[in-house]
Backbone as CSV, one residue per row, in Angstrom:
resi,resn,N_x,N_y,N_z,CA_x,CA_y,CA_z,C_x,C_y,C_z
1,UNK,48.773,36.904,-34.748,48.496,35.640,-35.421,47.154,35.770,-36.151
2,UNK,47.154,35.508,-37.438,45.897,35.638,-38.171,44.899,34.558,-37.831
3,UNK,43.654,34.895,-37.886,42.594,33.938,-37.575,42.522,32.915,-38.701
4,UNK,42.296,31.668,-38.309,42.174,30.572,-39.294,40.720,30.379,-39.637
5,UNK,40.448,30.142,-40.891,39.080,29.852,-41.319,38.691,28.472,-40.883
6,UNK,37.376,28.258,-40.888,36.832,26.947,-40.468,37.321,25.858,-41.409
7,UNK,37.520,26.146,-42.682,37.967,25.145,-43.608,39.414,24.734,-43.386
8,UNK,40.170,25.564,-42.670,41.605,25.321,-42.473,41.895,24.360,-41.329
9,UNK,40.954,24.125,-40.461,41.239,23.243,-39.310,40.317,22.003,-39.312
10,UNK,40.921,20.860,-38.919,40.153,19.627,-38.852,38.974,19.766,-37.908
11,UNK,37.861,19.190,-38.239,36.650,19.343,-37.436,36.371,18.163,-36.564
12,UNK,36.923,17.004,-36.847,36.636,15.815,-36.020,37.809,14.879,-35.986
13,UNK,37.714,13.902,-35.174,38.785,12.921,-34.940,39.178,12.241,-36.254
14,UNK,38.217,11.918,-37.094,38.514,11.245,-38.332,39.383,12.102,-39.229
15,UNK,39.062,13.403,-39.316,39.876,14.305,-40.100,41.289,14.468,-39.499
16,UNK,41.387,14.543,-38.190,42.713,14.652,-37.517,43.536,13.409,-37.810
17,UNK,42.953,12.267,-37.715,43.675,10.997,-38.012,44.124,10.987,-39.474
18,UNK,43.233,11.361,-40.351,43.568,11.397,-41.750,44.747,12.366,-42.040
19,UNK,44.709,13.525,-41.419,45.780,14.481,-41.568,47.122,13.934,-41.069
20,UNK,47.078,13.290,-39.892,48.272,12.713,-39.303,48.809,11.603,-40.198
21,UNK,47.942,10.784,-40.707,48.337,9.672,-41.564,48.938,10.114,-42.885
22,UNK,48.558,11.291,-43.322,49.111,11.817,-44.555,50.585,12.117,-44.435
23,UNK,51.090,12.184,-43.174,52.521,12.443,-42.916,53.296,11.193,-42.566
24,UNK,52.714,10.048,-42.739,53.341,8.778,-42.322,54.683,8.569,-42.992
25,UNK,54.745,8.658,-44.299,56.001,8.412,-45.012,57.119,9.351,-44.523
26,UNK,56.779,10.629,-44.404,57.776,11.606,-43.925,58.218,11.273,-42.520
27,UNK,57.286,10.955,-41.655,57.626,10.646,-40.267,58.524,9.412,-40.160
28,UNK,58.184,8.412,-40.968,58.994,7.192,-40.954,60.391,7.440,-41.481
29,UNK,60.492,8.266,-42.525,61.818,8.644,-43.058,62.637,9.385,-41.984
30,UNK,61.994,10.275,-41.260,62.691,10.989,-40.166,63.194,9.996,-39.122
31,UNK,62.326,9.059,-38.702,62.731,8.076,-37.697,63.868,7.218,-38.196
32,UNK,63.829,6.778,-39.430,64.900,5.953,-39.994,66.193,6.785,-40.048
33,UNK,66.091,8.051,-40.437,67.246,8.944,-40.484,67.886,9.094,-39.115
34,UNK,67.048,9.264,-38.084,67.602,9.391,-36.729,68.256,8.114,-36.303
35,UNK,67.601,6.983,-36.589,68.121,5.673,-36.182,69.503,5.435,-36.829
36,UNK,69.645,5.848,-38.059,70.918,5.595,-38.800,71.976,6.641,-38.532
37,UNK,71.594,7.793,-38.003,72.539,8.914,-37.849,73.547,8.641,-36.757
38,UNK,74.834,8.755,-37.123,75.860,8.598,-36.092,75.998,9.879,-35.275
39,UNK,75.400,10.971,-35.705,75.434,12.218,-34.983,74.353,12.241,-33.888
40,UNK,73.336,11.454,-34.006,72.285,11.382,-33.005,72.784,10.683,-31.757
41,UNK,72.203,11.048,-30.614,72.632,10.383,-29.370,72.163,8.922,-29.402
42,UNK,72.830,8.066,-28.690,72.352,6.658,-28.604,70.931,6.565,-28.169
43,UNK,70.515,7.402,-27.215,69.131,7.334,-26.734,68.152,7.680,-27.837
44,UNK,68.493,8.683,-28.640,67.633,9.084,-29.754,67.544,7.970,-30.795
45,UNK,68.653,7.319,-31.071,68.705,6.242,-32.041,67.867,5.053,-31.577
46,UNK,68.008,4.694,-30.316,67.218,3.584,-29.753,65.724,3.940,-29.748
47,UNK,65.410,5.167,-29.359,64.021,5.572,-29.369,63.389,5.507,-30.762
48,UNK,64.149,5.968,-31.761,63.644,5.904,-33.130,63.511,4.448,-33.595
49,UNK,64.452,3.614,-33.277,64.378,2.204,-33.627,63.175,1.539,-32.988
50,UNK,62.952,1.820,-31.672,61.753,1.262,-31.029,60.460,1.743,-31.656
51,UNK,60.404,3.003,-32.028,59.172,3.540,-32.655,58.934,2.834,-33.968
52,UNK,59.973,2.628,-34.749,59.847,1.915,-36.032,59.366,0.480,-35.813
53,UNK,59.992,-0.202,-34.876,59.586,-1.591,-34.613,58.149,-1.685,-34.083
54,UNK,57.766,-0.793,-33.192,56.416,-0.784,-32.650,55.382,-0.586,-33.731
55,UNK,55.655,0.301,-34.648,54.658,0.584,-35.731,54.648,-0.512,-36.761
56,UNK,55.778,-1.140,-36.997,55.849,-2.226,-37.974,55.356,-3.582,-37.461
57,UNK,55.682,-3.862,-36.206,55.368,-5.192,-35.659,54.393,-5.148,-34.473
58,UNK,54.065,-3.991,-33.985,53.234,-3.900,-32.781,54.108,-3.932,-31.558
59,UNK,53.588,-3.436,-30.478,54.328,-3.412,-29.226,54.538,-4.813,-28.691
60,UNK,55.690,-5.038,-28.079,55.975,-6.334,-27.495,55.055,-6.620,-26.342
61,UNK,54.629,-7.870,-26.191,53.755,-8.263,-25.070,54.515,-8.089,-23.771
62,UNK,53.792,-7.606,-22.763,54.378,-7.404,-21.442,53.922,-8.498,-20.503
63,UNK,54.849,-9.163,-19.839,54.450,-10.209,-18.890,53.689,-9.581,-17.732
64,UNK,52.717,-10.306,-17.209,51.934,-9.831,-16.069,52.601,-10.302,-14.797
65,UNK,53.006,-9.359,-13.971,53.602,-9.686,-12.698,52.501,-9.845,-11.656
66,UNK,52.603,-10.862,-10.869,51.571,-11.176,-9.900,52.167,-11.433,-8.527
67,UNK,53.092,-10.581,-8.167,53.688,-10.751,-6.840,54.373,-12.094,-6.721
68,UNK,54.190,-12.762,-5.589,54.793,-14.064,-5.381,53.963,-15.203,-5.963
69,UNK,52.730,-14.931,-6.290,51.825,-15.957,-6.785,51.833,-16.016,-8.302
70,UNK,51.672,-17.188,-8.828,51.520,-17.345,-10.271,50.115,-17.082,-10.699
71,UNK,49.909,-16.909,-11.978,48.596,-16.625,-12.507,47.635,-17.774,-12.194
72,UNK,48.062,-19.003,-12.283,47.208,-20.147,-12.015,46.739,-20.132,-10.563
73,UNK,47.628,-19.810,-9.650,47.255,-19.746,-8.232,46.228,-18.650,-7.989
74,UNK,46.379,-17.523,-8.631,45.372,-16.427,-8.517,44.038,-16.882,-9.038
75,UNK,44.006,-17.567,-10.168,42.760,-18.063,-10.712,42.092,-19.029,-9.706
76,UNK,42.848,-19.920,-9.140,42.290,-20.838,-8.124,41.728,-20.101,-6.920
77,UNK,42.395,-19.085,-6.486,41.867,-18.282,-5.363,40.585,-17.582,-5.718
78,UNK,40.533,-17.030,-6.914,39.295,-16.364,-7.361,38.141,-17.377,-7.410
79,UNK,38.438,-18.564,-7.959,37.405,-19.639,-8.053,36.892,-19.979,-6.669
80,UNK,37.809,-20.091,-5.695,37.388,-20.449,-4.332,36.446,-19.391,-3.772
81,UNK,36.728,-18.092,-4.026,35.837,-17.043,-3.487,34.496,-17.093,-4.193
82,UNK,34.480,-17.361,-5.483,33.248,-17.432,-6.225,32.376,-18.597,-5.776
83,UNK,33.029,-19.758,-5.677,32.299,-20.989,-5.294,31.909,-21.007,-3.825
84,UNK,32.727,-20.501,-2.967,32.464,-20.487,-1.518,32.630,-19.072,-1.000
85,UNK,31.697,-18.169,-1.323,31.834,-16.813,-0.847,31.667,-16.741,0.668
86,UNK,32.369,-15.823,1.321,32.191,-15.675,2.750,30.766,-15.184,3.035
87,UNK,30.256,-15.579,4.209,28.891,-15.132,4.519,28.872,-13.649,4.798
88,UNK,27.743,-13.043,4.436,27.612,-11.587,4.606,26.223,-11.305,5.106
89,UNK,26.099,-10.266,5.977,24.794,-9.892,6.469,24.060,-9.038,5.481
90,UNK,24.724,-8.445,4.536,24.123,-7.548,3.553,24.173,-8.193,2.184
91,UNK,23.086,-8.187,1.461,23.048,-8.799,0.131,23.858,-8.102,-0.907
92,UNK,24.138,-6.783,-0.729,24.936,-6.058,-1.708,26.340,-5.689,-1.192
93,UNK,26.807,-6.456,-0.250,28.112,-6.177,0.300,29.206,-6.505,-0.711
94,UNK,30.317,-5.892,-0.517,31.442,-6.121,-1.405,32.332,-7.195,-0.748
95,UNK,32.572,-8.266,-1.458,33.455,-9.313,-1.011,34.783,-9.103,-1.636
96,UNK,35.854,-9.183,-0.835,37.168,-8.998,-1.391,37.953,-10.286,-1.374
97,UNK,38.928,-10.331,-2.259,39.803,-11.512,-2.295,40.793,-11.466,-1.159
98,UNK,40.695,-10.444,-0.279,41.504,-10.390,0.922,41.321,-11.665,1.696
99,UNK,40.137,-12.190,1.717,39.859,-13.392,2.484,40.595,-14.621,1.945
100,UNK,41.074,-14.519,0.704,41.852,-15.608,0.135,43.350,-15.383,0.415
101,UNK,43.658,-14.404,1.283,45.017,-14.146,1.757,45.932,-13.763,0.607
102,UNK,45.455,-12.904,-0.294,46.294,-12.402,-1.370,47.182,-11.292,-0.824
103,UNK,48.372,-11.110,-1.383,49.209,-9.970,-1.002,48.412,-8.715,-1.271
104,UNK,48.697,-7.659,-0.529,47.896,-6.421,-0.675,47.957,-5.854,-2.123
105,UNK,49.038,-6.052,-2.832,49.128,-5.544,-4.221,48.239,-6.310,-5.152
106,UNK,47.707,-7.448,-4.764,46.865,-8.268,-5.650,45.399,-8.305,-5.206
107,UNK,45.011,-7.502,-4.237,43.638,-7.558,-3.769,42.706,-6.962,-4.785
108,UNK,41.597,-7.652,-5.001,40.606,-7.259,-6.000,39.252,-7.293,-5.331
109,UNK,38.403,-6.302,-5.607,37.049,-6.335,-5.023,36.082,-6.867,-6.113
110,UNK,35.126,-7.677,-5.631,34.107,-8.218,-6.507,32.768,-7.824,-5.918
111,UNK,31.937,-7.150,-6.683,30.581,-6.803,-6.197,29.697,-7.988,-6.432
112,UNK,28.877,-8.296,-5.395,27.937,-9.414,-5.559,26.561,-8.844,-5.726
């Protein structure tokens, strides 16, 4: 494999992004071609369609799962810990929302 000169390779992230963006039209045409191709697998067609939609409209918002509790209930529990923190013998102790009886998957540590 021949050695590449310094001028032949991108030197920084800006150049890499610029190089990648110079292929945008071609890449989009390939994705559209795959999406429309009846010879492509259904998975490939769906993947291409999703890539096109994500780039054109942005990724769809993902709902935040919070176990059995709603977001509002979690906010109220956090407020209770902030307003009425448990007593601690150490000034730099870590207080956890465990004391607010959150499910283990929702426990958050707050440094005081």
